[in-house]
C-alpha positions in Angstrom: -42.5 57.5 198.3 -41.5 54.0 197.3 -42.9 54.7 193.8 -39.8 56.8 193.2 -37.7 53.6 193.2 -39.4 52.3 190.1 -36.9 52.5 187.2 -38.7 55.1 185.0 -39.5 57.4 188.0 -36.0 57.1 189.4 -34.5 57.9 186.0 -36.6 61.0 185.6 -35.9 62.2 189.2 -32.2 61.6 189.0 -32.1 63.5 185.6 -33.7 66.5 187.2 -31.5 66.2 190.3 -28.3 66.1 188.2 -29.4 69.2 186.2 -30.1 71.0 189.5 -26.6 70.1 190.8 -24.7 71.9 188.0 -24.0 75.1 190.1 -22.4 73.0 192.7 -19.6 71.8 190.4 -17.9 75.3 190.6 -15.9 74.3 193.7 -14.6 71.3 191.8 -12.9 73.7 189.4 -11.6 76.0 192.2 -14.3 78.5 192.0 -16.5 79.6 194.9 -20.2 79.2 194.9 -22.0 82.2 196.5 -25.1 81.5 198.6 -25.4 77.7 197.9 -28.4 77.6 200.3 -30.2 80.3 198.3 -29.5 78.6 195.1 -31.0 75.4 196.4 -34.0 77.2 197.6 -34.6 79.0 194.3 -34.2 75.7 192.4 -36.8 74.0 194.7 -39.3 76.9 194.2 -38.7 76.8 190.4 -39.3 73.0 190.2 -42.4 73.3 192.3 -43.7 76.2 190.1 -43.1 74.5 186.8 -44.4 71.1 188.1 -47.5 72.7 189.5 -48.3 74.6 186.3 -47.8 71.7 183.9 -48.8 68.9 186.3 -46.8 66.2 184.4 -43.0 66.2 183.8 -43.7 65.0 180.3 -45.4 68.3 179.5 -42.6 70.6 180.7 -39.7 68.4 179.8 -39.3 70.1 176.4 -38.5 73.3 178.2 -35.4 71.7 179.5 -33.8 71.0 176.1 -31.7 74.2 176.2 -30.3 73.1 179.6 -29.3 69.7 178.2 -27.5 71.3 175.3 -25.9 74.0 177.5 -24.6 71.6 180.1 -21.4 70.6 178.2 -20.7 74.3 177.4 -21.2 75.2 181.1 -18.8 72.5 182.3 -16.2 73.5 179.6 -16.3 77.1 180.6 -15.8 76.2 184.3 -12.9 73.9 183.4 -11.0 76.3 181.2 -12.2 79.8 182.2 -13.5 79.4 185.8 -17.0 80.7 185.1 -20.3 79.6 183.6 -22.2 80.8 180.6 -22.7 84.6 180.6 -24.2 87.2 178.4 -20.7 87.7 177.0 -20.4 84.1 176.1 -23.8 84.1 174.4 -22.6 87.1 172.4 -19.5 85.3 171.3 -21.5 82.3 170.2 -23.9 84.5 168.2 -21.0 86.3 166.5 -18.8 83.3 165.7 -18.9 81.7 162.3 -19.0 77.9 161.9 -15.6 78.0 160.2 -14.1 79.8 163.2 -15.7 77.5 165.6 -14.4 74.5 163.7 -10.8 76.0 163.7 -11.0 76.7 167.4 -12.2 73.2 168.4 -9.8 71.4 166.1 -10.0 67.6 166.2 -12.1 67.9 169.3 -15.1 68.9 167.1 -15.9 65.2 166.8 -15.8 64.7 170.5 -18.1 67.7 170.9 -20.5 66.4 168.4 -20.5 63.0 170.2 -21.1 64.8 173.5 -24.1 66.7 172.1 -25.5 63.5 170.5 -25.2 61.9 174.0 -27.0 64.8 175.6 -29.8 64.6 173.0 -30.1 60.8 173.7 -30.3 61.6 177.5 -32.9 64.2 176.8 -35.1 61.9 174.6 -34.8 58.9 176.8 -35.7 60.8 180.0 -38.7 62.4 178.1 -39.9 58.9 177.1 -39.6 57.7 180.7 -41.5 60.8 181.9 -44.2 60.2 179.2 -44.7 56.5 180.1 -45.2 57.0 183.8 -48.1 58.7 185.6 -46.7 58.2 189.0 -45.1 61.7 188.9 -48.4 63.5 188.1 -49.2 66.2 190.6 -53.0 65.9 190.8 -53.9 66.2 194.5 -55.3 69.2 196.5 -51.8 70.4 197.4 -51.1 71.6 193.9 -53.4 74.6 193.8 -52.4 75.5 197.3 -48.7 75.5 196.4 -49.4 77.4 193.2 -51.2 80.1 195.2 -48.3 80.5 197.6 -45.8 80.7 194.8 -48.0 83.3 193.1 -47.9 85.4 196.2 -44.1 85.0 196.4 -43.8 86.0 192.7 -46.0 89.1 193.2 -43.9 90.2 196.3 -40.7 89.7 194.4 -41.9 91.6 191.3 -43.1 94.4 193.6 -39.7 94.7 195.2 -38.0 94.8 191.8 -40.4 97.5 190.5 -40.6 99.8 193.6 -37.5 98.9 195.6 -37.2 97.7 199.2 -37.3 100.0 202.2 -34.2 100.1 204.4 -34.2 98.2 207.7 -35.4 100.2 210.7 -32.8 101.8 213.0 -31.9 99.7 216.0 -33.9 100.8 219.0 -36.1 103.1 217.0 -39.8 103.0 216.6 -41.9 103.2 213.4 -41.7 107.0 213.3 -37.9 107.0 213.3 -37.9 104.3 210.6 -40.3 106.4 208.6 -38.1 109.5 208.9 -35.1 107.4 207.8 -36.9 106.1 204.8 -37.9 109.7 203.8 -34.3 110.9 204.2 -33.0 108.0 202.2 -35.5 108.7 199.5 -34.6 112.4 199.4 -30.8 111.6 199.2 -31.4 109.2 196.3 -33.6 111.7 194.6 -31.0 114.5 195.1 -28.2 112.3 193.8 -30.2 111.3 190.7 -31.0 114.9 190.0 -27.3 115.8 190.1 -26.7 113.5 187.2 -30.0 113.5 185.3 -31.0 116.1 182.7 -33.0 119.0 184.2 -36.7 118.6 183.9 -39.2 121.4 183.4 -41.0 122.2 186.6 -44.3 122.1 184.9 -44.0 118.4 184.3 -45.6 116.5 187.2 -43.7 113.7 188.9 -45.1 110.2 187.9 -47.1 108.6 190.7 -45.2 105.7 192.4 -46.2 103.1 195.0 -44.2 102.9 198.3 -41.3 100.5 198.5 -41.7 97.0 199.8 -41.5 96.7 203.5 -38.1 95.5 204.6 -39.5 92.5 206.5 -41.2 91.3 203.3 -37.9 91.2 201.4 -37.2 87.7 199.9 -33.9 86.0 200.6 -32.8 85.9 197.0 -32.4 88.1 193.9 -32.3 87.8 190.1 -28.6 87.3 190.0 -28.9 84.3 192.3 -31.7 82.9 190.2 -29.6 83.4 187.0 -26.9 81.1 188.6 -29.3 78.4 189.4 -30.0 75.4 187.1 -31.8 74.6 184.9 -34.3 77.4 184.9 -31.8 80.1 185.6 -30.6 79.8 182.1 -33.7 81.6 181.0 -32.6 84.6 182.9 -29.2 84.6 181.1 -31.0 84.3 177.8 -33.3 87.2 178.7 -30.2 89.3 179.7 -28.6 88.5 176.3 -31.8 89.5 174.5 -31.9 92.8 176.5 -28.3 93.4 175.6 -29.2 93.1 171.9 -32.2 95.3 172.2 -30.0 97.8 174.1 -27.3 97.7 171.4 -29.9 98.3 168.7 -31.4 101.1 170.6 -28.0 102.7 171.2 -27.4 102.5 167.4 -30.6 104.4 166.8 -30.0 107.0 169.5 -26.3 107.6 168.5 -27.3 108.1 164.8 -27.4 111.9 165.5 -24.4 112.0 167.9 -21.9 114.6 167.1 -18.4 115.5 168.5 -18.5 118.9 166.8 -14.9 118.2 165.9 -12.7 120.4 163.8 -9.1 120.9 162.9 -7.0 122.9 165.3 -5.9 125.0 162.4 -8.1 124.7 159.3 -6.1 123.6 156.2 -6.2 121.3 153.2 -2.6 120.1 153.6 -2.2 116.3 152.9 -2.0 114.1 156.0 -2.5 110.4 156.7 -3.3 108.9 160.1 -3.3 105.1 160.4 -4.6 103.0 163.3 -3.7 99.3 163.3 -5.6 97.1 165.7 -3.7 93.9 166.5 -5.1 90.7 167.6 -4.1 88.3 170.4 -0.6 89.8 170.5 1.5 89.5 173.7 3.9 92.2 174.9 6.8 90.0 176.0 6.9 88.1 172.7 8.1 91.1 170.8 11.9 91.5 170.6 11.2 95.2 170.3 10.3 94.9 174.0 13.2 92.7 175.0 12.2 89.2 173.9 15.3 87.0 173.3 13.9 85.6 170.0 14.3 88.1 167.1 10.6 88.5 166.4 10.8 92.1 165.2 13.9 92.2 162.9 12.3 94.9 160.7 10.5 97.2 163.1 13.7 97.4 165.3 15.5 99.0 162.3 12.9 101.8 161.9 14.3 104.9 163.6 10.8 106.6 163.9 9.2 103.7 165.7 8.5 104.5 169.3 7.7 101.4 171.4 5.2 102.1 174.2 6.4 100.1 177.2 3.4 99.9 179.5 0.0 99.7 177.8 -2.7 97.5 179.3 -6.1 96.5 178.0 -9.1 96.3 180.3 -10.5 93.0 179.2 -9.1 90.1 177.2 -11.8 89.7 174.5 -11.9 91.3 171.1 -15.6 92.2 171.0 -15.2 94.0 174.4 -11.7 95.5 174.1 -11.9 97.1 170.7 -14.8 99.5 171.5 -12.6 100.9 174.3 -9.8 101.5 171.8 -11.8 103.3 169.2 -14.3 105.2 171.3 -14.5 107.1 174.6 -16.2 104.0 176.2 -14.8 103.7 179.8 -12.9 100.5 180.6 -15.3 99.8 183.4 -18.2 99.7 181.0 -16.5 97.3 178.5 -18.4 94.2 179.6 -21.6 95.8 178.5 -22.4 95.8 174.8 -22.9 99.1 173.0 -22.1 102.7 173.8 -24.1 105.9 173.5 -21.4 107.7 171.5 -19.7 107.1 168.1 -16.1 106.3 167.5 -13.1 108.4 166.4 -14.1 107.6 162.8 -17.0 110.1 163.2 -14.8 112.7 164.9 -12.2 112.5 162.0 -15.0 112.8 159.5 -16.4 115.9 161.1 -12.9 117.4 160.9 -12.7 116.8 157.2 -10.9 113.5 157.0 -12.0 110.7 154.6 -12.2 107.5 156.7 -11.5 103.9 155.9 -12.1 100.7 157.9 -10.2 97.8 156.3 -10.6 94.6 158.2 -9.3 91.0 157.9 -11.6 90.1 160.7 -15.0 88.5 160.0 -18.2 90.4 159.8 -20.6 87.6 160.7 -23.9 87.0 162.3 -27.5 88.1 162.4 -26.8 91.0 164.7 -24.4 93.9 164.5 -21.4 93.2 166.7 -20.0 95.6 169.2 -17.1 96.3 166.7 -19.0 96.3 163.4 -21.4 99.0 164.5 -18.5 101.4 164.9 -16.8 100.2 161.7 -19.9 101.2 159.7 -19.3 104.8 160.6 -16.4 104.9 158.0 -16.8 106.4 154.5 -15.3 103.2 153.1 -15.9 99.8 154.9 -14.2 96.6 153.6 -14.4 93.3 155.4 -12.0 91.1 153.5 -12.2 87.8 155.3 -15.3 86.0 154.1 -15.1 83.1 156.5 -12.1 81.1 155.5 -9.5 80.4 158.2 -7.1 78.0 156.5 -6.3 79.6 153.1 -4.2 82.5 152.0 -7.2 84.9 152.1 -6.8 85.2 155.9 -3.2 86.4 155.9 -3.1 90.1 156.9 -1.2 91.0 153.7 -4.6 90.9 152.0 -5.0 94.4 153.4 -2.1 95.7 151.4 -4.1 96.4 148.2 -6.9 98.3 149.9 -4.4 100.2 152.0 -2.5 101.3 148.9 -5.7 102.5 147.3 -6.7 104.3 150.4 -3.4 106.1 150.7 -3.6 107.1 147.0 -7.2 108.4 147.4 -7.4 112.0 146.2 -8.8 113.2 149.6 -6.0 115.3 151.2 -6.7 114.0 154.7 -7.3 110.4 155.5 -7.8 108.2 158.5 -7.2 104.5 157.8 -8.1 101.7 160.3 -6.5 98.3 159.7 -8.1 95.5 161.8 -5.8 92.5 161.6 -6.1 88.9 162.5 -2.5 89.1 163.9 -2.0 86.1 166.2 -5.6 84.8 166.3 -5.8 81.1 166.9 -4.8 78.9 165.0 -1.4 80.6 165.1 0.1 78.5 162.3 -2.6 79.7 160.0 -1.7 83.3 160.4 1.5 83.2 158.4 2.9 81.7 155.2 5.4 78.8 155.3 8.4 81.1 154.9 7.7 82.6 158.3 7.6 79.2 160.0 11.0 80.0 161.7 10.9 78.2 165.1 10.5 74.4 165.0 8.8 72.1 165.8 5.6 74.0 165.0 1.9 73.5 164.4 2.3 74.3 160.7 0.6 71.7 158.6 -1.0 69.9 161.5 -4.7 69.5 160.9 -6.9 70.8 163.6 -4.5 71.1 166.6 -6.2 71.3 170.0 -4.9 74.3 172.0 -6.2 72.7 175.2 -3.7 69.8 174.8 -0.7 70.8 176.9 1.4 68.3 175.0 1.6 70.7 172.1 3.0 73.5 174.3 6.3 73.8 172.5 4.8 73.7 169.0 2.1 76.1 170.1 4.7 78.6 171.4 6.9 78.3 168.3 4.0 78.9 166.0 2.9 81.8 168.1 6.3 83.4 167.8 6.3 82.9 164.1 3.0 84.7 163.9 4.6 87.7 165.6 7.4 87.5 163.1 4.9 87.8 160.3 3.2 90.7 162.1 6.5 92.5 162.1 6.8 92.0 158.4 3.2 93.1 157.8 3.6 96.3 159.9 6.9 97.2 158.3 5.2 96.9 154.9 2.4 99.3 156.1 5.1 101.8 157.2 6.8 101.3 153.8 3.6 102.2 152.0 3.3 105.4 154.1 6.9 106.3 153.4 6.3 105.9 149.6 3.4 108.4 149.9 5.9 111.0 151.0 3.5 113.1 153.0 3.0 113.8 156.8 1.8 110.5 158.2 1.6 108.9 161.6 0.6 105.4 162.8 -0.5 103.8 166.0 -0.5 100.1 166.7 -2.0 98.4 169.7 -3.2 94.8 170.3 -6.7 94.2 171.6 -5.4 91.7 174.2 -2.7 89.1 174.7 -2.4 85.4 175.2 -1.6 82.9 178.0 0.6 80.1 176.6 1.2 77.4 179.2 3.8 79.7 180.8 6.2 77.8 183.1 3.9 75.4 185.1 0.7 77.3 184.2 -1.9 75.1 182.6 -3.8 77.9 180.9 -3.7 78.9 177.3 -5.5 81.2 174.9 -7.3 84.2 176.5 -10.3 85.1 178.7 -8.3 84.6 181.9 -7.1 87.1 184.4 -3.4 87.1 183.6 -0.8 89.8 183.0 0.1 88.1 179.8 -3.4 89.0 178.4 -3.7 92.5 179.9 -0.2 93.8 179.0 -0.2 94.4 175.3 2.3 95.5 172.7 1.9 99.0 171.2 4.0 101.5 169.3 3.7 104.7 167.3 5.5 105.6 164.1 5.7 109.0 162.3 7.2 110.1 159.0 9.9 112.7 158.8 7.4 115.1 157.2 5.0 114.6 160.1 7.8 115.3 162.6 8.6 118.5 160.7 5.0 119.7 160.9 4.3 118.6 164.5 7.6 118.6 166.3 5.9 119.1 169.7 3.7 116.0 169.3 6.8 113.9 168.5 8.6 115.3 171.5 5.7 114.4 173.8 5.4 111.0 172.2 9.0 110.1 173.0 8.8 111.7 176.4 5.8 109.5 177.4 7.0 106.2 175.8 7.4 104.6 179.2 4.3 106.1 180.8 1.6 103.9 182.3 -1.0 103.8 179.5 -4.2 102.0 178.8 -6.2 101.4 175.6 -8.5 104.2 176.9 -5.7 106.6 175.9 -5.8 105.5 172.2 -8.9 107.5 171.2 -7.6 110.8 172.6 -4.1 110.3 171.3 -5.2 109.4 167.7 -7.3 112.5 167.5 -4.4 114.6 168.8 -2.1 113.0 166.2 -4.6 114.2 163.5 -4.6 117.6 165.1 -8.4 117.2 165.6 -10.1 119.2 168.4 -13.6 119.1 169.9 -15.3 121.0 172.8 -15.1 118.4 175.6 -11.7 116.9 174.6 -9.4 115.3 177.2 -5.9 116.2 176.2 -4.7 114.9 179.5 -5.4 111.4 178.1 -3.3 112.0 175.0 0.3 110.8 175.3 1.4 113.1 172.5 0.4 116.1 174.5 2.1 118.2 177.1 -1.0 118.1 179.2 -0.9 114.2 179.6 -1.5 112.8 183.0 -1.8 109.2 184.1 -5.2 107.9 185.1 -6.3 104.7 187.0 -6.0 101.6 184.8 -8.7 99.0 185.6 -8.7 95.4 184.4 -11.4 92.8 184.6 -10.0 90.4 187.2 -12.6 89.3 189.8 -14.2 92.7 189.5 -12.6 95.9 188.3 -9.0 95.7 189.6 -6.7 98.7 189.7 -3.8 97.2 187.7 -1.2 99.4 189.4 -2.4 98.4 192.8 -2.4 94.6 192.2 -0.2 91.6 192.9 1.0 89.4 190.1 0.7 85.8 191.4 1.9 82.4 190.2 3.3 81.1 187.0 0.1 82.2 185.3 0.9 85.8 186.4 -2.7 86.3 187.6 -3.6 89.9 188.4 -5.0 90.0 191.9 -6.2 93.2 193.6 -4.5 94.2 196.8 -7.7 95.8 198.0 -11.3 95.0 197.1 -12.0 95.3 193.3 -14.8 97.5 192.1 -18.0 95.4 191.4 -18.8 94.7 187.7 -21.8 96.5 186.4 
């Protein structure tokens, strides 16, 4: 093995060793590494397999280019978010415009470019070293033997995935008892599946299936462990991302004919306007309406018909995952999975005779439909007003005022209007004009500030509060527009998620963490006097439940109830403007699905930690 000490060979070997060690950096960032021995074993098998197939490192080295480019991203995510690249992160990358990426990275964009140039240099030089040496060629008789063994392992693994693995035999029981147990387990699974599956005609024969893999043949690893290995485990994550996109596209096709069969509780053509405002990155405790000592809501606090909702949580702190839960019946515990088999409240309102509008200051960007835009396209009128700029006046939320005024003036008697705002999206100082830059020093006028730099904590927080002040002005203007219309109108506002802002000694900022600051979101309802006169019971229930424990899952049901829209399988118990309202369990994505109301809030970061064992993520 002395040939490994030759410079070229050593360089190639160390390169591959370093790539393989990436999973083991997790503990350095305070994150556990599950099954380290299994990860090492899988990586060894993967290296043997690819080396055996290609014979020379120089031939398979190009397959490693994605790993070289992904390495800085993986380390960054571990450092700031405590996790590696996932399907969700790949979705964010696919749906993020270059302009937004530049704004997020700030001046660090040049550092990032330098890092990627360095990674490319490492990739090219290691390939040159692999090309110029023949010492690492695998050409002896052991190669076909190892490939044969690996082929058997692959077949066994694939068989187990396809047909399942038999349960272990009962202790002290013979083969007959084990066989009986297997039959019973199979029967119970079949019975359970038949309880939830659609009934099948008895004339259709059951498809033939091979028996499950014998338990003693079960391999000591699974696909999830492989996905967390490096570098070849990245391929599994890419495949998952591709499957998610195919799944999302398939759901869009299948939901095309979905119907709520919605209708008005009492058919009429009386004028009515319902407005849903989706906020962005807004934090509950930074609203003076909720008790903050800075007066960030001077206008809303003067509105007598504004009803603050004191205890609303969002299930996950990411726009692309949280908004679908707000606008559809998608359960919180499915929010990490792209797509949903139903349509949103837009379609329900349309079925009941409303004209629907989706007016957005968010970006509609990317090759694929995003989990939000697929719902937005259900509206009769769809208008994405932010074309990609993040530093000029076009991205202020007031750009929605004109389209809102036209929508309110539309001759249709009943209208649902959704306003999707940029709110307090980073960079906070770009979310408001100069006259709202109230708390100083701020980030206003600073070119490409870096949110990960804790030295800007004060400026960052001051600019954040100023963005809330601007949101207050924006929302008050929306209410003013509805008042001018002089017709029954109601509005709901809820933020998609909050922000962590270097609170106390916490060294976290932005979102994507497991903190109370990101799960507890501001929300309120407003109604016109004419609406209160038409629906006094709804207003009474709204005020009665203003302190109830709510979740963004309640918004869909409540908005339809505000519009007096009914449908066959409605859940009025989830509407907080209804006398039938009942609280339900509120789950948040914190190390699994944690019951928010049975969790401890720990540390200066206010991390949400389950008192029991969280439900596993799907």
